[in-house]
N, CA, C and O atoms as CSV, one atom per row, in Angstrom:
chain,resi,resn,atom,element,x,y,z
A,1,UNK,N,N,146.093,152.992,35.844
A,1,UNK,CA,C,144.890,152.288,36.225
A,1,UNK,C,C,144.375,152.936,37.511
A,1,UNK,O,O,145.146,153.241,38.420
A,2,UNK,N,N,143.051,153.139,37.568
A,2,UNK,CA,C,142.499,153.707,38.793
A,2,UNK,C,C,142.220,152.596,39.804
A,2,UNK,O,O,142.476,151.423,39.531
A,3,UNK,N,N,141.705,152.963,40.950
A,3,UNK,CA,C,141.516,152.014,42.050
A,3,UNK,C,C,140.534,150.889,41.696
A,3,UNK,O,O,140.562,149.829,42.321
A,4,UNK,N,N,139.660,151.113,40.691
A,4,UNK,CA,C,138.695,150.080,40.312
A,4,UNK,C,C,139.133,149.278,39.086
A,4,UNK,O,O,138.380,148.440,38.591
A,5,UNK,N,N,140.364,149.537,38.588
A,5,UNK,CA,C,140.899,148.750,37.482
A,5,UNK,C,C,140.658,149.337,36.108
A,5,UNK,O,O,140.997,148.713,35.102
A,6,UNK,N,N,140.076,150.529,36.047
A,6,UNK,CA,C,139.859,151.188,34.758
A,6,UNK,C,C,141.132,151.910,34.347
A,6,UNK,O,O,141.881,152.410,35.187
A,7,UNK,N,N,141.365,151.956,33.029
A,7,UNK,CA,C,142.567,152.592,32.511
A,7,UNK,C,C,142.607,154.065,32.878
A,7,UNK,O,O,141.612,154.777,32.742
A,8,UNK,N,N,143.757,154.516,33.341
A,8,UNK,CA,C,143.973,155.925,33.673
A,8,UNK,C,C,145.462,156.202,33.527
A,8,UNK,O,O,146.268,155.745,34.337
A,9,UNK,N,N,145.817,156.946,32.501
A,9,UNK,CA,C,147.221,157.213,32.189
A,9,UNK,C,C,147.913,158.032,33.270
A,9,UNK,O,O,149.142,158.055,33.336
A,10,UNK,N,N,147.140,158.704,34.117
A,10,UNK,CA,C,147.726,159.567,35.142
A,10,UNK,C,C,147.961,158.843,36.467
A,10,UNK,O,O,148.473,159.447,37.409
A,11,UNK,N,N,147.608,157.600,36.556
A,11,UNK,CA,C,147.771,156.833,37.788
A,11,UNK,C,C,148.945,155.874,37.651
A,11,UNK,O,O,149.299,155.466,36.544
A,12,UNK,N,N,149.542,155.519,38.774
A,12,UNK,CA,C,150.640,154.558,38.777
A,12,UNK,C,C,150.095,153.139,38.626
A,12,UNK,O,O,148.885,152.917,38.670
A,13,UNK,N,N,150.991,152.203,38.451
A,13,UNK,CA,C,150.611,150.798,38.322
A,13,UNK,C,C,149.985,150.326,39.630
A,13,UNK,O,O,150.480,150.654,40.708
A,14,UNK,N,N,148.927,149.576,39.543
A,14,UNK,CA,C,148.248,149.037,40.727
A,14,UNK,C,C,148.048,147.539,40.564
A,14,UNK,O,O,148.000,147.033,39.442
A,15,UNK,N,N,147.933,146.842,41.659
A,15,UNK,CA,C,147.654,145.415,41.645
A,15,UNK,C,C,146.301,145.174,42.309
A,15,UNK,O,O,145.888,145.934,43.185
A,16,UNK,N,N,145.624,144.122,41.892
A,16,UNK,CA,C,144.319,143.780,42.468
A,16,UNK,C,C,144.532,142.962,43.735
A,16,UNK,O,O,145.332,142.026,43.754
A,17,UNK,N,N,143.815,143.320,44.786
A,17,UNK,CA,C,143.862,142.588,46.043
A,17,UNK,C,C,142.436,142.155,46.361
A,17,UNK,O,O,141.613,142.990,46.738
A,18,UNK,N,N,142.128,140.878,46.218
A,18,UNK,CA,C,140.762,140.431,46.508
A,18,UNK,C,C,140.472,140.515,48.010
A,18,UNK,O,O,141.261,140.071,48.844
A,19,UNK,N,N,139.329,141.092,48.317
A,19,UNK,CA,C,138.903,141.237,49.703
A,19,UNK,C,C,137.439,140.846,49.784
A,19,UNK,O,O,136.630,141.261,48.955
A,20,UNK,N,N,137.108,140.060,50.766
A,20,UNK,CA,C,135.714,139.693,50.976
A,20,UNK,C,C,135.252,140.350,52.275
A,20,UNK,O,O,135.856,140.159,53.330
A,21,UNK,N,N,134.178,141.124,52.182
A,21,UNK,CA,C,133.645,141.827,53.345
A,21,UNK,C,C,132.194,141.419,53.517
A,21,UNK,O,O,131.426,141.421,52.556
A,22,UNK,N,N,131.819,141.070,54.731
A,22,UNK,CA,C,130.438,140.696,55.033
A,22,UNK,C,C,129.771,141.912,55.690
A,22,UNK,O,O,130.212,142.389,56.736
A,23,UNK,N,N,128.716,142.394,55.064
A,23,UNK,CA,C,128.017,143.568,55.590
A,23,UNK,C,C,126.542,143.248,55.772
A,23,UNK,O,O,125.972,142.413,55.069
A,24,UNK,N,N,125.953,143.922,56.717
A,24,UNK,CA,C,124.535,143.721,57.029
A,24,UNK,C,C,123.672,144.674,56.204
A,24,UNK,O,O,124.175,145.569,55.525
A,25,UNK,N,N,122.372,144.458,56.282
A,25,UNK,CA,C,121.415,145.367,55.658
A,25,UNK,C,C,121.658,146.793,56.150
A,25,UNK,O,O,121.717,147.726,55.349
A,26,UNK,N,N,121.798,146.962,57.457
A,26,UNK,CA,C,121.994,148.297,58.033
A,26,UNK,C,C,123.274,148.946,57.509
A,26,UNK,O,O,123.295,150.146,57.235
A,27,UNK,N,N,124.329,148.166,57.372
A,27,UNK,CA,C,125.586,148.711,56.865
A,27,UNK,C,C,125.468,149.082,55.391
A,27,UNK,O,O,125.986,150.117,54.971
A,28,UNK,N,N,124.793,148.247,54.602
A,28,UNK,CA,C,124.582,148.571,53.185
A,28,UNK,C,C,123.771,149.853,53.038
A,28,UNK,O,O,124.098,150.716,52.223
A,29,UNK,N,N,122.718,149.967,53.827
A,29,UNK,CA,C,121.885,151.163,53.769
A,29,UNK,C,C,122.687,152.391,54.208
A,29,UNK,O,O,122.564,153.459,53.609
A,30,UNK,N,N,123.489,152.243,55.227
A,30,UNK,CA,C,124.341,153.336,55.689
A,30,UNK,C,C,125.300,153.770,54.590
A,30,UNK,O,O,125.512,154.965,54.387
A,31,UNK,N,N,125.877,152.811,53.885
A,31,UNK,CA,C,126.790,153.146,52.791
A,31,UNK,C,C,126.097,153.993,51.734
A,31,UNK,O,O,126.671,154.966,51.247
A,32,UNK,N,N,124.868,153.631,51.375
A,32,UNK,CA,C,124.143,154.393,50.359
A,32,UNK,C,C,123.716,155.773,50.855
A,32,UNK,O,O,123.663,156.724,50.075
A,33,UNK,N,N,123.417,155.883,52.131
A,33,UNK,CA,C,122.886,157.144,52.650
A,33,UNK,C,C,123.951,158.138,53.088
A,33,UNK,O,O,123.748,159.346,52.963
A,34,UNK,N,N,125.086,157.660,53.601
A,34,UNK,CA,C,126.009,158.559,54.283
A,34,UNK,C,C,127.444,158.597,53.753
A,34,UNK,O,O,128.282,159.295,54.325
A,35,UNK,N,N,127.746,157.882,52.697
A,35,UNK,CA,C,129.110,157.935,52.169
A,35,UNK,C,C,129.309,159.236,51.401
A,35,UNK,O,O,128.557,159.521,50.468
A,36,UNK,N,N,130.320,160.037,51.782
A,36,UNK,CA,C,130.607,161.249,51.006
A,36,UNK,C,C,130.876,160.893,49.542
A,36,UNK,O,O,131.606,159.949,49.242
A,37,UNK,N,N,130.282,161.655,48.656
A,37,UNK,CA,C,130.451,161.400,47.222
A,37,UNK,C,C,129.390,160.494,46.641
A,37,UNK,O,O,129.330,160.321,45.424
A,38,UNK,N,N,128.549,159.910,47.483
A,38,UNK,CA,C,127.456,159.053,47.008
A,38,UNK,C,C,126.163,159.841,47.129
A,38,UNK,O,O,125.753,160.236,48.221
A,39,UNK,N,N,125.535,160.058,45.989
A,39,UNK,CA,C,124.285,160.805,45.969
A,39,UNK,C,C,123.448,160.304,44.800
A,39,UNK,O,O,123.425,160.921,43.735
A,40,UNK,N,N,122.773,159.202,44.999
A,40,UNK,CA,C,121.961,158.616,43.937
A,40,UNK,C,C,120.580,159.267,43.901
A,40,UNK,O,O,120.002,159.599,44.936
A,41,UNK,N,N,120.075,159.438,42.700
A,41,UNK,CA,C,118.714,159.952,42.551
A,41,UNK,C,C,117.733,158.807,42.777
A,41,UNK,O,O,118.126,157.642,42.834
A,42,UNK,N,N,116.456,159.151,42.907
A,42,UNK,CA,C,115.423,158.126,43.040
A,42,UNK,C,C,115.468,157.174,41.840
A,42,UNK,O,O,115.342,155.961,42.012
A,43,UNK,N,N,115.644,157.700,40.650
A,43,UNK,CA,C,115.701,156.868,39.437
A,43,UNK,C,C,116.922,155.957,39.457
A,43,UNK,O,O,116.829,154.793,39.067
A,44,UNK,N,N,118.062,156.471,39.907
A,44,UNK,CA,C,119.279,155.658,39.964
A,44,UNK,C,C,119.142,154.509,40.951
A,44,UNK,O,O,119.807,153.485,40.794
A,45,UNK,N,N,118.301,154.655,41.955
A,45,UNK,CA,C,118.076,153.553,42.906
A,45,UNK,C,C,117.402,152.358,42.254
A,45,UNK,O,O,117.324,151.291,42.862
A,46,UNK,N,N,116.917,152.514,41.035
A,46,UNK,CA,C,116.293,151.416,40.295
A,46,UNK,C,C,117.296,150.648,39.442
A,46,UNK,O,O,116.941,149.630,38.850
A,47,UNK,N,N,118.528,151.108,39.367
A,47,UNK,CA,C,119.568,150.514,38.526
A,47,UNK,C,C,120.437,149.574,39.368
A,47,UNK,O,O,121.299,150.031,40.118
A,48,UNK,N,N,120.210,148.271,39.246
A,48,UNK,CA,C,120.915,147.285,40.071
A,48,UNK,C,C,122.431,147.354,39.915
A,48,UNK,O,O,123.161,147.276,40.902
A,49,UNK,N,N,122.904,147.500,38.684
A,49,UNK,CA,C,124.356,147.575,38.468
A,49,UNK,C,C,124.941,148.818,39.128
A,49,UNK,O,O,126.023,148.763,39.711
A,50,UNK,N,N,124.237,149.922,39.039
A,50,UNK,CA,C,124.704,151.145,39.672
A,50,UNK,C,C,124.730,151.006,41.189
A,50,UNK,O,O,125.646,151.506,41.843
A,51,UNK,N,N,123.736,150.331,41.750
A,51,UNK,CA,C,123.722,150.092,43.203
A,51,UNK,C,C,124.957,149.295,43.610
A,51,UNK,O,O,125.641,149.653,44.569
A,52,UNK,N,N,125.246,148.208,42.878
A,52,UNK,CA,C,126.431,147.396,43.195
A,52,UNK,C,C,127.718,148.216,43.090
A,52,UNK,O,O,128.574,148.150,43.972
A,53,UNK,N,N,127.853,148.990,42.006
A,53,UNK,CA,C,129.052,149.808,41.821
A,53,UNK,C,C,129.171,150.873,42.911
A,53,UNK,O,O,130.269,151.162,43.388
A,54,UNK,N,N,128.052,151.446,43.297
A,54,UNK,CA,C,128.057,152.475,44.333
A,54,UNK,C,C,128.457,151.893,45.675
A,54,UNK,O,O,129.224,152.511,46.413
A,55,UNK,N,N,127.953,150.724,46.000
A,55,UNK,CA,C,128.337,150.074,47.261
A,55,UNK,C,C,129.818,149.732,47.237
A,55,UNK,O,O,130.512,149.888,48.242
A,56,UNK,N,N,130.296,149.271,46.104
A,56,UNK,CA,C,131.723,148.960,45.981
A,56,UNK,C,C,132.560,150.218,46.230
A,56,UNK,O,O,133.530,150.181,46.987
A,57,UNK,N,N,132.183,151.331,45.590
A,57,UNK,CA,C,132.871,152.603,45.817
A,57,UNK,C,C,132.800,153.002,47.288
A,57,UNK,O,O,133.799,153.409,47.880
A,58,UNK,N,N,131.610,152.882,47.868
A,58,UNK,CA,C,131.401,153.286,49.258
A,58,UNK,C,C,132.255,152.447,50.210
A,58,UNK,O,O,132.813,152.976,51.171
A,59,UNK,N,N,132.357,151.160,49.950
A,59,UNK,CA,C,133.178,150.300,50.808
A,59,UNK,C,C,134.647,150.694,50.756
A,59,UNK,O,O,135.334,150.679,51.778
A,60,UNK,N,N,135.121,151.041,49.587
A,60,UNK,CA,C,136.515,151.446,49.447
A,60,UNK,C,C,136.747,152.802,50.112
A,60,UNK,O,O,137.842,153.077,50.604
A,61,UNK,N,N,135.725,153.640,50.126
A,61,UNK,CA,C,135.849,155.007,50.614
A,61,UNK,C,C,135.553,155.189,52.103
A,61,UNK,O,O,135.802,156.260,52.657
A,62,UNK,N,N,135.027,154.158,52.750
A,62,UNK,CA,C,134.510,154.310,54.105
A,62,UNK,C,C,135.352,153.563,55.129
A,62,UNK,O,O,135.784,152.433,54.905
A,63,UNK,N,N,135.568,154.217,56.242
A,63,UNK,CA,C,136.201,153.597,57.393
A,63,UNK,C,C,135.170,152.652,58.022
A,63,UNK,O,O,134.091,153.098,58.412
A,64,UNK,N,N,135.480,151.379,58.124
A,64,UNK,CA,C,134.503,150.394,58.597
A,64,UNK,C,C,134.074,150.639,60.045
A,64,UNK,O,O,132.948,150.297,60.407
A,65,UNK,N,N,134.922,151.213,60.871
A,65,UNK,CA,C,134.518,151.540,62.245
A,65,UNK,C,C,133.497,152.674,62.253
A,65,UNK,O,O,132.539,152.648,63.025
A,66,UNK,N,N,133.704,153.663,61.395
A,66,UNK,CA,C,132.727,154.750,61.271
A,66,UNK,C,C,131.413,154.224,60.721
A,66,UNK,O,O,130.338,154.649,61.142
A,67,UNK,N,N,131.506,153.309,59.789
A,67,UNK,CA,C,130.309,152.701,59.213
A,67,UNK,C,C,129.479,152.044,60.302
A,67,UNK,O,O,128.266,152.241,60.371
A,68,UNK,N,N,130.124,151.276,61.138
A,68,UNK,CA,C,129.417,150.603,62.226
A,68,UNK,C,C,128.769,151.610,63.175
A,68,UNK,O,O,127.660,151.389,63.660
A,69,UNK,N,N,129.459,152.703,63.432
A,69,UNK,CA,C,128.920,153.736,64.333
A,69,UNK,C,C,127.659,154.395,63.778
A,69,UNK,O,O,126.795,154.810,64.551
A,70,UNK,N,N,127.538,154.500,62.457
A,70,UNK,CA,C,126.387,155.166,61.843
A,70,UNK,C,C,125.164,154.268,61.672
A,70,UNK,O,O,124.074,154.762,61.384
A,71,UNK,N,N,125.330,152.969,61.844
A,71,UNK,CA,C,124.213,152.065,61.557
A,71,UNK,C,C,123.017,152.276,62.482
A,71,UNK,O,O,121.879,152.097,62.049
A,72,UNK,N,N,123.239,152.650,63.738
A,72,UNK,CA,C,122.111,152.903,64.639
A,72,UNK,C,C,121.271,154.074,64.139
A,72,UNK,O,O,120.041,154.007,64.129
A,73,UNK,N,N,121.939,155.143,63.728
A,73,UNK,CA,C,121.220,156.295,63.177
A,73,UNK,C,C,120.457,155.906,61.917
A,73,UNK,O,O,119.303,156.295,61.733
A,74,UNK,N,N,121.106,155.144,61.058
A,74,UNK,CA,C,120.469,154.709,59.813
A,74,UNK,C,C,119.212,153.907,60.099
A,74,UNK,O,O,118.169,154.145,59.490
A,75,UNK,N,N,119.305,152.962,61.017
A,75,UNK,CA,C,118.147,152.120,61.297
A,75,UNK,C,C,117.034,152.900,61.987
A,75,UNK,O,O,115.859,152.594,61.785
A,76,UNK,N,N,117.376,153.895,62.794
A,76,UNK,CA,C,116.347,154.759,63.383
A,76,UNK,C,C,115.612,155.512,62.278
A,76,UNK,O,O,114.392,155.663,62.327
A,77,UNK,N,N,116.350,155.974,61.297
A,77,UNK,CA,C,115.728,156.644,60.153
A,77,UNK,C,C,114.830,155.671,59.398
A,77,UNK,O,O,113.709,156.012,59.021
A,78,UNK,N,N,115.333,154.455,59.180
A,78,UNK,CA,C,114.573,153.437,58.449
A,78,UNK,C,C,113.259,153.104,59.171
A,78,UNK,O,O,112.228,152.904,58.529
A,79,UNK,N,N,113.303,153.046,60.487
A,79,UNK,CA,C,112.106,152.721,61.275
A,79,UNK,C,C,111.194,153.930,61.492
A,79,UNK,O,O,110.137,153.802,62.109
A,80,UNK,N,N,111.593,155.095,60.992
A,80,UNK,CA,C,110.773,156.290,61.138
A,80,UNK,C,C,110.855,156.922,62.504
A,80,UNK,O,O,109.931,157.619,62.921
A,81,UNK,N,N,111.941,156.692,63.206
A,81,UNK,CA,C,112.108,157.205,64.573
A,81,UNK,C,C,112.872,158.518,64.619
A,81,UNK,O,O,113.424,158.880,65.658
A,82,UNK,N,N,112.906,159.225,63.516
A,82,UNK,CA,C,113.580,160.523,63.483
A,82,UNK,C,C,112.538,161.598,63.193
A,82,UNK,O,O,111.474,161.300,62.651
A,83,UNK,N,N,112.832,162.828,63.545
A,83,UNK,CA,C,111.848,163.890,63.352
A,83,UNK,C,C,111.568,164.155,61.873
A,83,UNK,O,O,112.405,163.875,61.015
A,84,UNK,N,N,110.373,164.702,61.581
A,84,UNK,CA,C,110.066,165.077,60.198
A,84,UNK,C,C,111.116,166.061,59.686
A,84,UNK,O,O,111.707,166.821,60.453
A,85,UNK,N,N,111.329,166.026,58.391
A,85,UNK,CA,C,112.321,166.914,57.803
A,85,UNK,C,C,113.729,166.359,57.820
A,85,UNK,O,O,114.691,167.080,57.552
A,86,UNK,N,N,113.856,165.067,58.138
A,86,UNK,CA,C,115.180,164.448,58.171
A,86,UNK,C,C,115.836,164.512,56.802
A,86,UNK,O,O,115.167,164.612,55.774
A,87,UNK,N,N,117.128,164.454,56.815
A,87,UNK,CA,C,117.913,164.383,55.586
A,87,UNK,C,C,118.667,163.070,55.634
A,87,UNK,O,O,119.436,162.875,56.576
A,88,UNK,N,N,118.510,162.172,54.707
A,88,UNK,CA,C,117.600,162.224,53.567
A,88,UNK,C,C,116.149,161.982,53.986
A,88,UNK,O,O,115.890,161.479,55.079
A,89,UNK,N,N,115.202,162.343,53.110
A,89,UNK,CA,C,113.782,162.166,53.436
A,89,UNK,C,C,113.409,160.692,53.618
A,89,UNK,O,O,114.063,159.802,53.074
A,90,UNK,N,N,112.359,160.453,54.383
A,90,UNK,CA,C,111.922,159.089,54.705
A,90,UNK,C,C,111.619,158.271,53.455
A,90,UNK,O,O,111.933,157.081,53.417
A,91,UNK,N,N,111.016,158.877,52.429
A,91,UNK,CA,C,110.702,158.101,51.225
A,91,UNK,C,C,111.968,157.684,50.483
A,91,UNK,O,O,112.001,156.622,49.861
A,92,UNK,N,N,113.008,158.512,50.543
A,92,UNK,CA,C,114.280,158.152,49.924
A,92,UNK,C,C,114.920,156.994,50.685
A,92,UNK,O,O,115.447,156.064,50.075
A,93,UNK,N,N,114.876,157.047,52.003
A,93,UNK,CA,C,115.415,155.966,52.836
A,93,UNK,C,C,114.693,154.654,52.493
A,93,UNK,O,O,115.332,153.611,52.357
A,94,UNK,N,N,113.377,154.709,52.357
A,94,UNK,CA,C,112.591,153.515,52.011
A,94,UNK,C,C,112.973,152.990,50.626
A,94,UNK,O,O,113.094,151.780,50.437
A,95,UNK,N,N,113.161,153.884,49.664
A,95,UNK,CA,C,113.556,153.457,48.320
A,95,UNK,C,C,114.962,152.850,48.317
A,95,UNK,O,O,115.209,151.855,47.636
A,96,UNK,N,N,115.870,153.445,49.069
A,96,UNK,CA,C,117.229,152.900,49.164
A,96,UNK,C,C,117.201,151.524,49.831
A,96,UNK,O,O,117.924,150.619,49.414
A,97,UNK,N,N,116.375,151.366,50.857
A,97,UNK,CA,C,116.240,150.071,51.537
A,97,UNK,C,C,115.686,149.023,50.582
A,97,UNK,O,O,116.154,147.884,50.569
A,98,UNK,N,N,114.696,149.399,49.785
A,98,UNK,CA,C,114.127,148.462,48.800
A,98,UNK,C,C,115.183,148.065,47.772
A,98,UNK,O,O,115.227,146.911,47.344
A,99,UNK,N,N,116.030,149.007,47.376
A,99,UNK,CA,C,117.102,148.705,46.428
A,99,UNK,C,C,118.091,147.711,47.030
A,99,UNK,O,O,118.539,146.791,46.346
A,100,UNK,N,N,118.431,147.891,48.298
A,100,UNK,CA,C,119.345,146.968,48.988
A,100,UNK,C,C,118.757,145.560,48.991
A,100,UNK,O,O,119.449,144.590,48.681
A,101,UNK,N,N,117.487,145.454,49.339
A,101,UNK,CA,C,116.834,144.138,49.380
A,101,UNK,C,C,116.785,143.516,47.991
A,101,UNK,O,O,117.060,142.327,47.829
A,102,UNK,N,N,116.438,144.311,46.996
A,102,UNK,CA,C,116.334,143.803,45.629
A,102,UNK,C,C,117.703,143.330,45.103
A,102,UNK,O,O,117.802,142.250,44.520
A,103,UNK,N,N,118.730,144.119,45.304
A,103,UNK,CA,C,120.042,143.844,44.712
A,103,UNK,C,C,120.826,142.788,45.497
A,103,UNK,O,O,121.480,141.928,44.907
A,104,UNK,N,N,120.757,142.857,46.830
A,104,UNK,CA,C,121.603,141.994,47.648
A,104,UNK,C,C,120.847,140.878,48.370
A,104,UNK,O,O,121.464,139.987,48.951
A,105,UNK,N,N,119.509,140.924,48.334
A,105,UNK,CA,C,118.721,139.851,48.927
A,105,UNK,C,C,118.697,139.845,50.437
A,105,UNK,O,O,118.420,138.812,51.046
A,106,UNK,N,N,118.987,140.992,51.062
A,106,UNK,CA,C,118.919,141.088,52.514
A,106,UNK,C,C,117.885,142.138,52.900
A,106,UNK,O,O,117.644,143.092,52.161
A,107,UNK,N,N,117.288,141.950,54.051
A,107,UNK,CA,C,116.293,142.884,54.547
A,107,UNK,C,C,116.550,143.173,56.013
A,107,UNK,O,O,117.323,142.480,56.674
A,108,UNK,N,N,115.889,144.206,56.507
A,108,UNK,CA,C,116.045,144.596,57.908
A,108,UNK,C,C,115.534,143.525,58.842
A,108,UNK,O,O,115.590,143.691,60.060
């Protein structure tokens, strides 16, 4: 079984540990923008189930202290306070923010 509970013959036995984590809009947006291995297309940002699964993956993959450290940069990008040519582009940041609001019901 893999870390998300899907069958995987090459993995050892795992047990489920329920964890509840409270995250802010800025932290959710940071997870979508800066988690290594997360790279959603504009079209994928329209898929609510994929957004939830991606955030779940990102939470498991991310150090929460590092996440908190990146939120200021993320929010500066969201507010348009970064130079032109930023990575990711401003329209992508806006689309990711809209996806967060749509899926999780939180806004900046």
